[in-house]
Structures are given as C-alpha cells and as structure tokens.
Backbone bond lengths (Angstrom), bond angles and torsions (degrees), N, CA, C in turn:
res aa  C-N    CA-C-N  psi(-1)  N-CA   C-N-CA  omega(-1)  CA-C   N-CA-C  phi
1 M - - - 1.464 - - 1.519 109.66 -
2 G 1.344 118.59 128.89 1.439 122.46 -176.27 1.519 112.25 -75.43
3 R 1.307 114.88 171.84 1.459 120.38 178.12 1.517 110.43 -67.79
4 R 1.316 115.91 147.19 1.459 120.04 176.41 1.524 110.13 -71.01
5 T 1.307 115.03 144.42 1.452 119.68 173.64 1.523 109.10 -75.00
6 F 1.326 116.13 165.97 1.458 119.96 176.70 1.532 110.44 -59.69
7 A 1.340 116.59 -38.74 1.467 119.88 179.10 1.523 110.95 -63.07
8 Q 1.323 117.86 -40.40 1.462 121.00 178.52 1.524 111.40 -65.51
9 V 1.318 117.07 -35.46 1.462 120.57 176.35 1.527 110.15 -63.40
10 V 1.327 116.71 -43.98 1.463 121.27 178.49 1.531 110.65 -63.19
11 I 1.325 116.58 -43.73 1.466 120.89 179.86 1.520 110.80 -60.93
12 D 1.327 116.71 -46.53 1.463 119.86 179.91 1.522 111.07 -60.43
13 Q 1.315 116.86 -37.12 1.458 120.33 178.73 1.525 111.03 -69.20
14 L 1.334 117.17 -42.98 1.467 121.08 -179.48 1.521 111.82 -62.88
15 R 1.324 117.19 -34.50 1.467 120.62 -177.83 1.519 112.16 -69.02
16 G 1.327 117.20 -11.43 1.453 119.85 177.10 1.515 114.12 -91.00
17 Y 1.356 117.40 -3.12 1.459 121.30 -179.08 1.531 110.93 -100.21
18 P 1.335 118.06 155.69 1.468 120.22 173.02 1.522 110.81 -56.22
19 R 1.328 115.41 133.89 1.469 123.08 -179.27 1.530 112.41 60.87
20 D 1.323 117.87 16.91 1.465 122.39 174.77 1.519 112.24 59.54
21 Q 1.338 117.22 40.58 1.455 119.18 -177.54 1.528 110.85 -152.28
22 A 1.334 115.45 158.64 1.457 121.41 179.43 1.518 108.95 -162.38
23 S 1.328 116.24 163.38 1.457 120.82 175.73 1.519 110.02 -72.37
24 L 1.305 115.87 158.27 1.455 120.80 177.02 1.529 110.44 -58.45
25 H 1.318 116.60 -41.52 1.463 121.07 -178.39 1.530 111.01 -62.92
26 R 1.336 117.49 -46.69 1.455 119.56 -179.20 1.521 111.59 -66.43
27 L 1.313 115.86 -41.52 1.459 120.28 -179.83 1.528 110.45 -60.65
28 A 1.323 116.24 -46.58 1.464 120.42 179.39 1.522 110.78 -63.56
29 S 1.335 116.15 -42.06 1.466 120.01 -179.04 1.522 111.65 -63.61
30 D 1.350 116.86 -44.67 1.461 120.65 -177.47 1.532 111.90 -70.54
31 L 1.324 116.67 -31.11 1.461 120.07 178.82 1.526 112.50 -82.91
32 G 1.341 115.64 -18.86 1.459 119.10 -175.59 1.516 112.48 74.95
33 W 1.333 116.04 27.50 1.464 121.74 179.80 1.529 109.30 -110.63
34 P 1.332 117.81 155.05 1.469 119.82 169.68 1.536 109.69 -64.66
35 E 1.310 116.26 148.96 1.467 119.74 179.46 1.528 110.92 -60.59
36 E 1.322 116.50 -33.28 1.477 119.83 179.98 1.524 110.93 -62.27
37 K 1.337 116.86 -37.22 1.463 120.12 179.44 1.526 110.62 -67.96
38 V 1.342 116.53 -45.29 1.468 119.51 178.95 1.522 109.84 -60.59
39 D 1.322 117.01 -44.14 1.457 121.08 -179.95 1.520 110.94 -60.66
40 R 1.317 117.35 -39.93 1.462 122.22 179.89 1.529 111.20 -66.86
41 V 1.341 116.59 -42.74 1.465 120.98 179.62 1.526 110.45 -64.70
42 V 1.334 116.49 -42.98 1.471 120.82 -179.12 1.525 110.18 -64.93
43 T 1.324 117.58 -43.85 1.468 120.99 179.92 1.522 111.01 -59.73
44 K 1.322 116.67 -43.36 1.460 120.23 178.91 1.525 110.97 -66.26
45 A 1.337 117.68 -42.07 1.466 121.46 -179.00 1.523 111.19 -64.21
46 M 1.330 117.08 -34.80 1.464 120.39 -178.16 1.520 112.57 -67.54
47 S 1.321 117.34 -19.32 1.463 120.33 179.33 1.521 112.13 -80.31
48 D 1.338 116.36 -7.55 1.465 121.69 -179.45 1.520 108.93 -112.06
49 I 1.343 118.62 111.83 1.460 122.68 -176.37 1.518 112.46 -61.73
50 S 1.324 116.76 -22.31 1.465 119.68 179.71 1.523 112.20 -79.06
51 T 1.337 117.41 -6.80 1.464 122.07 177.76 1.519 107.88 -114.84
52 P 1.326 118.35 91.79 1.472 121.82 -171.95 1.525 113.82 -77.64
53 I 1.343 114.79 68.46 1.457 121.68 170.93 1.523 106.89 -109.71
54 E 1.332 116.45 139.72 1.449 119.22 179.89 1.519 110.43 -146.90
55 R 1.317 115.42 163.90 1.459 121.59 174.04 1.522 109.22 -99.86
56 G 1.311 115.44 137.70 1.446 120.60 178.47 1.522 110.76 -111.61
57 P 1.345 117.36 -171.70 1.465 121.53 179.51 1.528 111.38 -55.82
58 G 1.327 115.63 139.67 1.448 119.65 179.42 1.511 114.17 74.44
59 G 1.352 116.69 9.93 1.453 120.46 178.63 1.510 115.13 81.47
60 V 1.346 117.13 10.08 1.461 119.63 178.16 1.530 109.73 -61.41
61 I 1.333 116.68 142.81 1.467 122.38 179.51 1.519 107.83 -100.17
62 R 1.328 117.19 129.59 1.464 120.99 -172.90 1.524 111.35 -129.25
63 Y 1.331 114.75 140.22 1.463 120.49 172.26 1.517 107.84 -106.33
64 R 1.336 116.80 130.72 1.456 121.13 -174.58 1.537 110.79 -130.53
65 G 1.325 115.98 39.56 1.457 119.49 -178.26 1.504 113.72 -114.41
66 T 1.345 117.89 21.56 1.458 119.87 179.75 1.517 110.75 -143.51
67 E 1.344 115.08 149.36 1.460 121.37 171.99 1.520 110.12 -113.32
68 R 1.326 116.79 12.20 1.447 120.49 179.92 1.519 110.43 -83.73
69 G 1.325 114.89 161.09 1.452 119.92 -179.30 1.510 111.09 99.60
70 I 1.303 115.52 172.61 1.469 120.33 -176.23 1.523 110.96 -69.23
71 A 1.316 116.90 -43.27 1.471 120.61 -178.95 1.524 109.02 -146.12
72 P 1.330 117.55 79.73 1.468 120.43 -178.43 1.516 112.10 -56.30
73 G 1.332 115.52 147.98 1.454 120.08 -177.30 1.508 113.81 -59.34
74 I 1.337 117.56 -32.57 1.458 119.70 -178.43 1.533 111.39 -62.84
75 Y 1.331 117.50 -33.05 1.468 120.07 177.30 1.526 110.37 -63.94
76 H 1.326 116.44 -42.79 1.462 120.27 -179.60 1.523 110.89 -66.21
77 D 1.328 117.02 -38.17 1.465 120.20 177.21 1.523 111.20 -60.75
78 V 1.338 116.28 -52.29 1.463 120.73 -176.91 1.525 109.94 -65.43
79 Q 1.319 116.99 -40.14 1.470 120.63 176.95 1.530 110.77 -55.88
80 R 1.317 116.84 -48.37 1.465 120.91 -178.15 1.527 111.81 -66.05
81 V 1.329 116.63 -44.58 1.464 119.66 -178.19 1.524 110.49 -63.87
82 I 1.330 117.71 -43.55 1.466 120.21 179.54 1.521 110.49 -62.38
83 R 1.326 116.40 -47.42 1.476 120.59 -175.57 1.526 112.86 -67.72
84 D 1.333 116.34 -43.28 1.464 119.95 -170.98 1.521 114.25 -93.70
85 Y 1.324 117.88 -22.17 1.470 120.01 -174.25 1.526 112.71 -128.52
86 W 1.327 116.27 -58.82 1.459 120.48 -170.03 1.523 111.91 -63.23
87 A 1.323 117.87 -50.94 1.464 120.55 -178.61 1.527 112.01 -65.45
88 P 1.337 119.82 -49.48 1.472 118.74 178.45 1.531 113.20 -59.59
89 K 1.337 117.16 -35.98 1.469 120.02 179.36 1.520 111.33 -63.67
90 R 1.335 116.73 -28.48 1.459 121.35 178.54 1.528 112.67 -87.72
91 G 1.320 116.43 3.70 1.457 120.74 178.49 1.515 114.26 82.88
92 L 1.328 117.10 9.69 1.463 120.49 178.83 1.525 109.17 -76.25
93 R 1.318 115.80 137.35 1.466 120.54 -173.40 1.528 111.53 -106.98
94 D 1.314 114.49 142.59 1.467 123.20 178.14 1.529 112.32 51.12
95 P 1.326 117.89 53.46 1.467 119.58 -179.82 1.532 111.73 -69.74
96 Q 1.325 116.11 128.50 1.463 123.13 175.64 1.531 106.71 -117.53
97 V 1.329 117.23 119.42 1.461 121.49 -174.88 1.526 109.44 -122.26
98 E 1.326 115.84 127.09 1.458 120.65 179.48 1.521 110.51 -126.08
99 I 1.326 115.47 147.25 1.461 122.12 172.83 1.526 107.54 -82.49
100 T 1.324 116.59 118.57 1.469 121.04 -172.27 1.524 113.56 -120.45
101 A 1.332 117.27 5.77 1.472 119.91 -175.79 1.516 112.27 -60.41
102 R 1.334 117.84 -28.49 1.468 120.82 -176.50 1.520 112.42 -116.72
103 T 1.340 117.52 14.63 1.463 120.44 -176.93 1.523 110.55 -112.90
104 G 1.329 116.77 -179.33 1.461 121.82 175.79 1.516 112.85 77.67
105 Q 1.332 115.11 -165.60 1.452 121.83 -177.47 1.527 110.51 -73.10
106 R 1.322 115.71 138.06 1.457 120.83 175.88 1.529 108.65 -105.95
107 G 1.306 116.31 166.76 1.456 120.79 175.99 1.507 114.58 77.39
108 A 1.333 116.91 12.74 1.467 119.82 -179.00 1.526 111.61 -91.33
109 G 1.328 117.27 4.26 1.458 120.23 -179.32 1.515 111.38 104.42
110 V 1.330 114.56 178.67 1.459 119.74 -178.17 1.525 110.47 -78.25
111 W 1.336 115.06 158.10 1.456 123.52 174.61 1.530 112.57 59.18
112 C 1.319 115.95 43.70 1.465 121.10 176.46 1.523 112.26 -111.40
113 H 1.338 116.94 -14.47 1.455 120.24 -172.53 1.524 111.26 -121.56
114 P 1.344 118.23 101.75 1.461 119.38 173.60 1.529 109.62 -64.53
115 D 1.313 116.40 157.94 1.457 120.13 -179.37 1.523 111.82 -69.99
116 L 1.329 116.17 -39.46 1.461 121.68 179.08 1.521 109.45 -133.76
117 V 1.320 115.26 152.69 1.465 121.34 171.10 1.527 107.65 -131.21
118 M 1.323 114.93 134.95 1.466 119.96 175.57 1.520 109.61 -121.87
119 S 1.321 115.96 137.06 1.458 120.68 166.20 1.526 107.15 -111.48
120 A 1.318 116.67 137.58 1.457 120.53 -178.55 1.518 109.17 -159.39
121 L 1.316 115.59 146.03 1.457 120.50 173.78 1.522 109.42 -81.83
122 P 1.323 117.81 137.68 1.473 119.82 177.45 1.528 109.84 -69.94
123 P 1.324 117.16 167.73 1.473 119.09 178.05 1.528 112.16 -54.55
124 R 1.342 115.64 -36.81 1.469 119.99 176.85 1.517 108.52 -140.71
125 R 1.341 116.18 124.55 1.463 120.08 176.85 1.523 110.32 -81.11
126 R 1.321 115.53 144.79 1.459 119.85 178.72 1.511 111.58 -71.22
127 H 1.348 115.26 -35.69 1.455 121.40 177.23 1.520 108.85 -131.15
128 R 1.277 116.27 146.57 1.458 121.69 -173.19 1.525 112.91 -59.17
129 D 1.337 116.73 -34.49 1.458 120.44 -175.14 1.532 113.50 -97.19
130 D 1.331 117.79 9.76 1.463 119.67 178.74 1.530 110.51 -61.63
131 P 1.334 118.06 136.22 1.467 119.79 176.25 1.530 109.95 -73.47
132 P 1.323 117.88 167.47 1.472 119.84 175.95 1.526 110.35 -59.61
133 D 1.319 115.91 148.08 1.464 120.20 173.96 1.524 109.41 -70.31
134 L 1.336 115.14 148.26 1.460 121.58 175.30 1.527 109.29 -105.78
135 H 1.315 116.28 132.73 1.457 123.19 179.28 1.517 108.60 -117.00
136 S 1.331 116.53 120.93 1.460 122.90 176.12 1.528 108.04 -93.86
137 I 1.341 116.97 126.62 1.461 120.47 -169.70 1.530 110.44 -128.37
138 E 1.318 116.51 121.22 1.456 123.14 172.99 1.531 107.97 -99.61
139 V 1.320 116.85 134.86 1.466 122.35 -179.38 1.518 108.63 -113.82
140 E 1.326 116.68 129.99 1.458 120.96 -178.42 1.525 111.04 -125.78
141 V 1.323 116.02 135.19 1.461 120.99 173.52 1.518 108.56 -77.14
142 N 1.333 116.06 173.75 1.468 118.83 -171.13 1.522 113.66 -66.45
143 T 1.340 117.90 -20.51 1.468 119.56 178.51 1.519 112.50 -99.87
144 G 1.335 117.51 0.79 1.459 119.61 -174.48 1.506 115.80 -108.84
145 F 1.345 117.50 -5.04 1.458 120.19 -174.03 1.526 111.17 -90.57
146 D 1.335 116.13 123.69 1.457 121.83 171.60 1.525 107.69 -156.42
147 I 1.322 117.45 -169.01 1.466 120.19 -174.09 1.528 112.10 -63.22
148 R 1.339 117.21 -26.20 1.465 119.78 177.43 1.523 111.75 -63.73
149 S 1.314 116.79 -27.84 1.462 120.36 178.62 1.524 110.99 -61.39
150 V 1.337 116.08 -36.78 1.463 120.97 -179.90 1.526 110.57 -67.89
151 Y 1.333 116.64 -46.21 1.459 119.54 179.76 1.533 111.20 -66.98
152 Q 1.328 116.27 -34.11 1.458 120.03 176.65 1.523 110.34 -64.32
153 A 1.331 117.24 -44.66 1.463 121.25 178.79 1.523 111.11 -61.55
154 H 1.327 115.94 -37.54 1.466 119.98 178.79 1.525 110.81 -65.07
155 A 1.332 117.08 -45.64 1.460 120.83 -178.95 1.524 111.36 -65.50
156 Q 1.323 116.39 -38.80 1.460 120.53 -177.85 1.522 112.74 -73.57
157 G 1.317 116.80 -18.24 1.454 120.11 -171.16 1.511 115.95 -89.12
158 R 1.325 117.73 5.25 1.462 118.72 178.62 1.526 109.79 -59.21
159 G 1.319 115.98 123.27 1.453 121.60 -179.65 1.516 113.83 95.91
160 A 1.339 117.21 -9.04 1.463 121.19 175.69 1.522 109.34 -98.40
161 N 1.325 116.61 154.08 1.462 120.42 179.93 1.519 112.52 -80.08
162 F 1.338 116.86 -26.67 1.456 121.61 -179.69 1.526 109.25 -137.63
163 S 1.327 116.10 146.97 1.465 121.90 173.51 1.521 108.68 -125.37
164 W 1.325 115.57 135.02 1.462 121.71 -176.87 1.520 110.72 -133.51
165 V 1.336 115.67 153.06 1.462 122.54 164.87 1.525 106.65 -121.15
166 F 1.327 116.75 118.97 1.461 123.02 172.98 1.526 106.39 -101.07
167 F 1.317 117.24 122.67 1.460 119.23 -172.61 1.517 111.98 -138.69
168 A 1.325 114.70 146.77 1.461 120.33 173.93 1.523 108.71 -70.60
169 S 1.313 116.85 139.77 1.464 121.79 -179.39 1.513 109.80 -48.76
170 S 1.328 116.26 124.12 1.467 118.60 -172.39 1.525 112.76 -151.47
171 E 1.306 117.76 29.69 1.464 118.73 -178.10 1.526 111.70 -62.23
172 A 1.330 116.35 -25.18 1.461 118.61 177.62 1.523 110.89 -65.61
173 S 1.350 116.53 -34.21 1.458 119.81 179.59 1.526 111.53 -96.26
174 S 1.323 117.62 -6.35 1.474 122.05 177.91 1.527 108.60 -128.56
175 P 1.328 117.00 74.61 1.467 119.72 -173.77 1.523 113.61 -68.24
176 N 1.324 118.21 -21.24 1.471 120.81 -177.25 1.522 110.93 -89.90
177 F 1.332 115.81 51.20 1.454 118.51 -173.69 1.522 111.99 -68.62
178 E 1.304 117.72 -27.78 1.467 119.90 178.47 1.526 110.57 -61.08
179 R 1.332 117.51 -41.34 1.473 121.44 178.17 1.522 110.89 -68.08
180 I 1.323 116.10 -36.96 1.471 119.74 178.92 1.527 109.97 -63.47
181 E 1.335 116.31 -45.83 1.467 119.50 179.69 1.524 111.29 -65.28
182 W 1.339 117.19 -37.80 1.470 120.06 177.33 1.524 110.21 -60.77
183 A 1.332 116.94 -46.71 1.467 120.64 -179.80 1.525 110.84 -62.97
184 A 1.332 116.84 -40.40 1.459 120.20 -179.62 1.531 111.25 -63.22
185 K 1.321 117.06 -42.47 1.465 120.39 179.24 1.524 111.32 -66.93
186 E 1.330 116.66 -40.67 1.460 120.37 179.31 1.525 111.38 -62.95
187 L 1.325 116.67 -38.11 1.465 121.46 -175.38 1.521 112.68 -97.21
188 Q 1.339 117.18 3.07 1.463 123.12 176.76 1.532 112.60 65.14
189 I 1.325 115.97 34.12 1.456 121.62 -179.43 1.527 109.70 -96.24
190 G 1.320 117.13 133.42 1.450 120.74 176.24 1.519 111.47 -83.96
191 L 1.318 116.62 145.27 1.466 122.17 178.21 1.525 109.15 -121.32
192 V 1.318 115.48 125.63 1.466 121.93 178.00 1.519 108.12 -127.65
193 E 1.324 116.96 121.76 1.459 120.19 179.42 1.522 110.19 -104.58
194 F 1.318 115.64 154.73 1.452 121.20 174.84 1.520 108.54 -144.32
195 K 1.336 115.25 151.06 1.458 119.95 177.03 1.526 110.99 -90.43
196 R 1.322 116.30 -38.43 1.458 122.65 177.28 1.522 107.99 -131.12
197 S 1.318 116.08 120.94 1.467 119.12 -172.41 1.514 112.73 -61.37
198 G 1.322 117.84 -28.15 1.453 120.09 -178.50 1.514 114.84 -92.02
199 A 1.342 117.41 0.07 1.470 121.56 -176.47 1.523 109.64 -110.60
200 S 1.330 117.04 105.06 1.464 121.17 -174.24 1.524 112.42 -60.50
201 G 1.330 117.27 -29.80 1.458 120.26 -178.08 1.511 114.39 -69.67
202 T 1.335 117.41 -11.42 1.467 119.58 -179.37 1.525 112.34 -95.35
203 Y 1.328 118.17 0.74 1.471 121.68 -178.68 1.524 110.02 -83.61
204 R 1.329 115.82 135.53 1.474 120.62 -179.32 1.524 109.67 -143.63
205 V 1.325 116.61 129.52 1.462 121.60 176.69 1.522 108.84 -79.00
206 R 1.306 116.90 118.70 1.466 121.01 176.72 1.522 110.63 -90.46
207 I 1.331 116.50 -38.17 1.464 121.05 177.55 1.516 107.94 -140.08
208 E 1.313 116.28 132.40 1.454 120.96 177.22 1.531 110.49 -76.70
209 A 1.319 116.29 141.11 1.460 120.53 172.87 1.519 109.40 -78.09
210 D 1.311 116.79 140.24 1.459 121.28 175.83 1.519 109.61 -88.03
211 R 1.323 115.52 141.57 1.464 120.12 -179.50 1.526 110.79 -76.72
212 R 1.335 116.05 138.80 1.461 122.41 175.58 1.524 109.10 -114.51
213 D 1.334 115.58 137.61 1.460 119.37 168.74 1.527 107.48 -81.47
214 V 1.318 116.73 130.66 1.464 120.15 -176.90 1.523 110.12 -120.79
215 K 1.316 115.12 147.70 1.449 121.24 177.00 1.523 109.98 -74.97
216 P 1.329 117.78 148.30 1.468 120.33 179.20 1.526 112.82 -55.22
217 E 1.338 117.16 -37.55 1.462 118.76 -179.40 1.534 111.41 -67.05
218 D 1.358 116.88 -36.74 1.467 119.26 177.39 1.526 110.90 -69.99
219 R 1.309 116.79 -36.44 1.477 120.77 175.88 1.529 109.98 -60.92
220 N 1.323 116.57 -42.36 1.465 120.36 179.10 1.526 111.54 -65.11
221 I 1.334 116.42 -40.06 1.473 119.96 177.44 1.522 109.92 -60.81
222 F 1.326 116.51 -44.32 1.463 120.72 179.43 1.527 110.76 -59.88
223 C 1.311 116.98 -46.36 1.469 120.48 -178.90 1.533 111.21 -65.37
224 N 1.329 116.71 -37.14 1.466 119.74 179.24 1.527 111.04 -67.82
225 Y 1.331 116.35 -42.91 1.463 119.74 179.69 1.522 111.66 -62.86
226 T 1.340 115.98 -40.92 1.451 119.88 -173.23 1.521 113.51 -91.35
227 G 1.311 117.18 -15.64 1.450 119.93 -175.96 1.516 113.05 75.42
228 F 1.337 116.72 16.82 1.452 121.28 -177.06 1.524 109.47 -89.49
229 S 1.313 115.94 133.25 1.466 120.56 179.09 1.513 109.89 -113.16
230 T 1.324 115.78 131.74 1.467 120.96 178.11 1.523 111.67 -97.98
231 A 1.343 115.99 7.71 1.475 119.19 -179.16 1.513 110.40 -69.20
C-alpha cells in the first residue's frame, strides 16, 4: 500500500470531527501543519471532483464523501439547502426536513429508511384539507450514485408522495447515465445533482419526480418506518 497523499491525510482527519468538518486553524493545529500548507492542500483537492473536500461559511473545511456515522455532514448540508433554498424556490410552503437514515423502526429489511424526509405544502392544494405532501429523499456521495440508487429510492418511497435522489455530480463514475435516467422516469423518481452539497447554487434538477396519490394506511407505514411525524 502506497503512502497517503496530503489530501488523504486531511480527509482522514476531517472524518474524525463532528459532521466531518473543522476550521482551518483547528485542522492545521491537529495535523501539526502550517495553516498555509492546509490551505494549499484543500485548494488543490477542491479542483478534483473525485475528492469531495469543500470550504463552507467562515472558511470551515468540510469532507462530504461519506454517509457513514450517526449524522454525516452531507446530510446536514442537503437538509439545510432543501429547507432554506430548494423547497421555497419551488414554491413549496412550510417545508419540514428531517434526517431519517438512523431513525424509525429497525429490522424491517433493507431499503426501508430514506436519508431525509420532507413534508411540505404544494403551491396550491387540490383540496383544502389535504395534508402536506411527503418527500422521500435518498442522498448519494459522488462515489455512491448508480442505478441501484434509483431502485432504492423507489423501495423507500412507499407511502410518500414523491421520491428523490440527491447526488453529487458523478457521471465519471456512473457512465451508464442513460440507463439511470430511463429507470428514474419509469419509476417516477426525481434526480437532483449538486457539485457542492453545501452550495445551493450548484443544485440542478435533472428529472422531476412525479406525484403519487397514497393511501392513508401507506402514509402511516412510511411515517412509522422513518420515525417522521407530520404533527
């Protein structure tokens, strides 16, 4: 096994912090490097899409290439962007977004827990007493997105009105994108790509999710599995 690159050293260090992120000062201090060196390594890593390191508000350094851990930083990024920017821009009202990957009922089998769930009122309700729509959201890092992500989103979305996959740009690692888009359209799954999970301006809808009418009992099953409350 070869020596780790400077970028890999930074990544390993970031993965030990809450939400996989830290200030430049703390990162440099813990690594025993000058801040100028850390800044140089991060700048170089950011130019490579396969190395998901980014700068956040206040100059915080963030790693967004993992979904492991109790609450990976990428989930918090996507949660914030959807709630504060993406949903309001689409005219969705009162968006409530929760991280559900580790909540709800366990032991129900694979592909039962979406990473995020959003409830939101559409721009116009068809009936006055309609409850908020439920959106089941799968989040994929740049090395994790492929056609299985679409089928996973479909399985997880039972009882939700919409199913989405939000993924880091990864066509280089997913060359069969035509098949992925075909599967998404067939299964009515929405696809949203982003270049930087914390940067709302990099989010782009590639395929719109189609709305499903769901039975109250299926909606309840979805909420029980995910631990999401619409109260």
